[in-house]
C-alpha positions in Angstrom: -27.3 5.4 -51.0 -27.0 4.0 -47.5 -30.0 2.8 -45.7 -30.9 4.1 -42.2 -29.7 1.0 -40.4 -26.4 0.7 -42.2 -25.7 4.4 -41.5 -26.4 3.9 -37.8 -24.1 0.8 -37.9 -21.3 2.8 -39.4 -21.9 5.6 -36.8 -21.7 3.0 -34.0 -18.5 1.6 -35.4 -17.0 5.1 -35.6 -18.1 5.9 -32.0 -16.7 2.5 -30.8 -13.3 3.3 -32.5 -13.2 6.7 -30.9 -14.1 5.2 -27.5 -11.2 2.7 -27.8 -8.8 5.4 -29.0 -9.8 7.5 -26.0 -9.2 4.6 -23.6 -5.8 3.9 -25.1 -4.7 7.5 -24.8 -6.0 7.6 -21.2 -4.1 4.5 -20.3 -0.9 5.8 -21.9 -1.3 9.2 -20.1 -1.9 7.4 -16.7 1.3 5.4 -17.3 3.2 8.6 -18.0 1.8 10.2 -14.8 2.8 7.1 -12.8 6.3 7.3 -14.1 6.6 11.0 -13.3 5.4 10.4 -9.8 8.1 7.8 -9.3 10.6 10.2 -10.7 9.4 13.0 -8.4 9.8 10.7 -5.4 13.3 9.7 -6.5 14.3 13.3 -7.1 13.1 14.3 -3.6 15.6 11.9 -1.9 18.4 12.2 -4.5 19.9 15.5 -3.2 19.7 14.5 0.5 23.2 12.9 0.4 26.4 13.7 -1.6 26.8 10.1 -2.7 24.6 7.0 -3.1 25.7 3.4 -3.0 24.2 1.5 -5.9 24.7 -1.7 -7.9 26.1 -0.6 -11.3 25.2 -2.9 -14.3 28.5 -4.1 -15.8 26.9 -6.4 -18.4 23.3 -7.6 -18.9 23.9 -10.2 -16.1 26.7 -8.8 -14.1 26.6 -6.0 -11.5 29.2 -4.5 -9.4 29.0 -2.1 -6.4 29.5 1.6 -7.1 28.4 5.0 -6.0 26.6 7.9 -7.6 28.3 11.3 -7.2 27.1 14.7 -8.4 23.6 13.7 -7.4 22.4 17.3 -7.7 23.1 17.5 -11.4 20.2 16.2 -13.5 20.0 16.1 -17.3 16.4 16.9 -18.3 14.8 16.3 -21.7 13.0 19.4 -22.9 11.8 17.9 -26.1 13.0 17.4 -29.7 16.3 16.0 -28.4 17.1 19.2 -26.4 18.5 18.6 -23.0 19.4 20.9 -20.1 21.5 20.3 -17.1 19.7 21.5 -13.9 19.6 20.9 -10.2 17.3 18.3 -8.7 15.1 21.0 -7.3 14.4 22.5 -10.7 14.1 19.0 -12.1 11.3 18.3 -9.5 9.6 21.6 -10.6 9.7 20.4 -14.2 8.4 17.0 -13.1 5.5 18.6 -11.2 4.5 20.7 -14.2 4.5 17.6 -16.3 2.3 15.8 -13.7 -0.1 18.7 -13.8 -0.2 18.6 -17.6 -0.9 14.8 -17.4 -3.8 15.5 -15.0 -5.2 18.2 -17.3 -5.0 15.8 -20.3 -6.6 13.0 -18.3 -9.4 15.4 -17.2 -10.0 16.3 -20.9 -10.0 12.7 -21.9 -12.5 11.9 -19.2 -14.9 14.6 -20.5 -14.3 13.3 -24.1 -15.0 9.8 -22.9 -18.3 10.9 -21.3 -19.3 12.6 -24.6 -18.4 9.6 -26.7 -20.3 7.3 -24.4 -23.3 9.6 -24.7 -23.0 9.4 -28.5 -22.8 5.6 -28.3 -25.9 5.5 -26.1 -27.8 7.8 -28.5 -26.9 5.7 -31.5 -28.0 2.6 -29.7 -31.3 4.3 -28.8 -31.8 5.5 -32.4 -31.2 2.0 -33.7 -33.8 0.6 -31.3 -36.3 3.3 -32.3 -35.5 2.5 -36.0 -36.2 -1.1 -35.5 -39.7 -0.2 -34.0 -40.6 2.1 -36.9 -42.0 1.2 -40.3 -41.5 2.9 -43.6 -44.7 4.0 -45.3 -44.5 4.0 -49.1 -47.3 4.9 -51.5 -47.3 3.4 -54.9 -48.0 5.8 -57.7 -48.2 5.3 -61.4 -46.4 7.5 -63.8 -49.6 9.2 -64.8 -50.5 9.9 -61.2 -47.0 11.3 -60.6 -47.3 13.5 -63.7 -50.7 14.9 -62.5 -49.4 15.5 -59.0 -46.4 17.4 -60.4 -48.6 19.6 -62.6 -50.9 20.4 -59.6 -47.9 21.1 -57.4 -46.4 23.4 -60.0 -49.7 25.4 -60.2 -50.1 25.7 -56.4 -46.5 26.9 -56.1 -47.2 29.5 -58.8 -50.4 30.7 -57.0 -48.5 30.9 -53.7 -45.7 33.0 -55.3 -48.3 35.3 -57.0 -50.0 35.9 -53.6 -46.6 36.6 -52.0 -45.7 39.1 -54.7 -49.1 40.9 -54.5 -48.7 41.2 -50.7 -45.2 42.6 -51.1 -46.4 45.1 -53.7 -49.3 46.2 -51.4 -47.0 46.7 -48.4 -44.5 48.6 -50.6 -47.3 50.8 -51.9 -48.7 51.5 -48.4 -45.2 52.2 -47.2 -44.6 54.6 -50.0 -48.0 56.3 -49.2 -47.0 56.6 -45.5 -43.6 58.1 -46.5 -45.4 60.6 -48.8 -47.8 61.7 -46.0 -44.9 62.1 -43.6 -43.1 64.3 -46.1 -46.2 66.4 -46.6 -46.6 66.9 -42.9 -42.9 68.0 -42.6 -43.4 70.5 -45.4 -46.5 71.9 -43.8 -44.6 72.3 -40.4 -41.7 74.0 -42.2 -44.1 76.3 -44.1 -45.8 77.2 -40.8 -42.5 78.0 -39.1 -41.4 80.2 -42.1 -44.6 82.2 -41.8 -44.0 82.8 -38.1 -40.5 83.9 -38.7 -41.7 86.3 -41.4 -44.2 87.8 -39.0 -41.5 88.4 -36.4 
């Protein structure tokens, strides 16, 4: 069985791991968002002209002048190796949606981070409180423990007996009440039948 302090230590380790995982996911999502913003900026200027003069990589160290044509035709990854060819306007719309999705995920990660930091603070506080507390243990011999168990068993038996008697008494009083109500209903019915016979 784990002691109180070792359990808190394990909890703190788990919370710290969750905190680090959250920070890494947040960093990765911010990087994605930054890349999407660069892409959106590039897509906004790409369709302004029909051709763009660029330096085309010929090898890893050699470049040669060239030009980009068909700048309004963009190949977009939809996921799972599915691509679609679309205009730069539609590609910007897709990019904007992905930026919004990144913002949404970042907001969720921020809330999760606040929650995990609260957990960490509470575990630290619990550990500090645990260090200030003392366990009180009473030593008992086997004979004393046996006597206590017998007394406890008898007191539980008495309590159950009292509860059963109270339930029987309430059931009896309830059945008496039901009987009196039924008698009153019959008396009313009898009185109504007499009136109808007289008419």
